[in-house]
C-alpha positions as CSV (number, residue, x, y, z in Angstrom):
1,M,0.0,0.0,0.0
2,I,2.7,2.5,1.0
3,L,4.7,1.5,-2.1
4,E,1.7,2.1,-4.3
5,I,1.0,5.5,-2.7
6,T,4.7,6.4,-3.2
7,K,4.6,5.3,-6.8
8,R,1.4,7.2,-7.6
9,S,2.7,10.3,-5.9
10,M,6.0,10.1,-7.9
11,I,4.0,9.8,-11.1
12,G,2.0,12.9,-10.1
13,I,5.1,14.8,-9.3
14,A,6.5,13.8,-12.7
15,F,3.4,15.1,-14.5
16,G,3.6,18.3,-12.5
17,G,7.2,18.7,-13.6
18,I,6.3,18.0,-17.2
19,F,3.5,20.7,-17.2
20,T,5.9,23.1,-15.5
21,F,8.5,22.5,-18.2
22,I,5.9,23.1,-20.9
23,A,4.9,26.4,-19.2
24,L,8.6,27.4,-18.9
25,T,9.2,26.6,-22.5
26,I,6.3,28.7,-23.6
27,M,7.6,31.5,-21.4
28,K,11.1,31.3,-22.9
29,L,9.8,31.3,-26.5
30,N,7.7,34.4,-25.7
31,N,10.7,36.1,-23.8
32,V,8.7,36.3,-20.5
33,E,10.9,36.9,-17.5
34,S,10.0,35.6,-14.0
35,T,11.6,35.3,-10.6
36,V,12.9,32.0,-9.1
37,S,10.4,32.5,-6.3
38,E,7.5,32.7,-8.6
39,I,8.6,29.7,-10.7
40,W,9.2,27.7,-7.4
41,M,5.7,28.5,-6.2
42,H,4.0,27.5,-9.5
43,M,6.0,24.4,-9.8
44,G,5.2,23.4,-6.3
45,A,1.5,23.9,-6.9
46,S,1.7,21.9,-10.1
47,M,3.4,19.1,-8.3
48,L,0.8,19.1,-5.5
49,L,-2.0,19.0,-8.1
50,G,-0.2,16.1,-9.7
51,I,0.1,14.2,-6.4
52,Y,-3.6,14.7,-5.8
53,Y,-4.6,13.3,-9.2
54,G,-2.1,10.5,-8.7
55,L,-3.8,9.5,-5.4
56,S,-7.4,10.4,-6.2
57,S,-7.9,7.2,-8.2
58,Y,-8.1,5.4,-4.9
59,I,-11.7,6.7,-4.7
60,Y,-12.6,4.1,-7.4
61,G,-10.6,1.3,-5.7
62,D,-12.9,0.0,-3.0
63,G,-16.0,-2.1,-3.8
64,E,-18.5,0.0,-1.8
65,G,-20.8,2.5,-3.5
66,S,-21.9,3.0,-7.1
67,Y,-19.6,4.4,-9.7
68,L,-21.9,7.4,-10.1
69,K,-21.5,8.3,-6.4
70,K,-17.7,7.7,-6.7
71,T,-17.5,9.9,-9.8
72,I,-19.6,12.7,-8.2
73,F,-17.4,12.6,-5.1
74,H,-14.2,12.5,-7.3
75,F,-15.5,15.5,-9.3
76,C,-16.4,17.6,-6.3
77,L,-13.1,16.8,-4.5
78,S,-11.1,17.5,-7.6
79,L,-12.9,20.8,-8.2
80,T,-12.3,21.8,-4.6
81,V,-8.6,20.9,-4.6
82,Y,-8.0,22.6,-7.9
83,F,-9.7,25.8,-6.9
84,I,-7.9,25.9,-3.5
85,I,-4.6,25.6,-5.3
86,A,-5.5,27.8,-8.2
87,F,-6.8,30.7,-6.0
88,T,-3.9,30.4,-3.6
89,V,-1.2,30.5,-6.3
90,G,-2.9,33.0,-8.5
91,W,-3.7,30.9,-11.5
92,V,-7.3,32.1,-11.2
93,P,-7.9,35.7,-10.1
94,L,-10.3,36.3,-7.3
95,N,-13.3,37.5,-9.3
96,W,-16.5,35.8,-10.4
97,L,-15.9,36.0,-14.1
98,A,-12.5,34.4,-14.0
99,A,-13.8,31.8,-11.5
100,L,-16.7,31.0,-13.8
101,L,-14.5,30.7,-16.9
102,S,-12.1,28.5,-15.0
103,F,-15.0,26.3,-13.8
104,I,-16.3,25.9,-17.3
105,I,-12.8,24.9,-18.6
106,F,-12.4,22.5,-15.7
107,V,-15.7,20.8,-16.3
108,T,-15.0,20.6,-20.0
109,I,-11.6,19.0,-19.5
110,Y,-13.0,16.7,-16.8
111,S,-15.9,15.6,-19.1
112,F,-13.5,14.8,-22.0
113,V,-11.3,12.7,-19.7
114,W,-14.3,11.0,-18.1
115,F,-15.8,10.2,-21.5
116,G,-12.5,8.9,-22.8
117,Y,-12.1,6.5,-19.8
118,Y,-15.8,5.5,-20.0
119,S,-15.5,4.7,-23.7
120,Y,-12.2,2.8,-23.2
121,Y,-13.7,0.6,-20.4
122,K,-16.9,0.0,-22.4
123,K,-14.8,-1.2,-25.3
124,V,-12.8,-3.5,-22.9
125,E,-16.0,-4.8,-21.4
126,S,-17.4,-5.5,-24.9
127,S,-14.3,-7.4,-26.1
128,M,-14.2,-9.4,-22.8
129,N,-17.9,-10.4,-23.3
130,E,-17.2,-11.3,-26.9
131,H,-14.3,-13.4,-25.8
132,L,-16.4,-15.2,-23.2
133,N,-19.3,-15.8,-25.6
134,K,-16.9,-17.5,-28.0
135,K,-15.9,-20.0,-25.4
């Protein structure tokens, strides 16, 4: 269990580092200057978000509860964690229009990812059923 938590956390940190590198590359290409303190803060927030998403899949791990309840809980928790980090670091300004736009973007991305996983697992389910029906 501890090994799996460590593994998922490290994967989350790696993804956070990759997204930070992409952001720094875009900044470099556009000749945007920043302080080490600011980069450190944003990279730390990105890694924290990566750790959360690496560990949040445990919500789906236990056998209790329906997948709809688990998905709703995961969505609400993800939204809360994202906005706490985004408001704290300054990714989203503290005004209602920016928060609304960020919410819409978050829900859109979450929906695409959810639909992608849903479609993938439906396809796996279908191929497993086909394989079982042949035997």
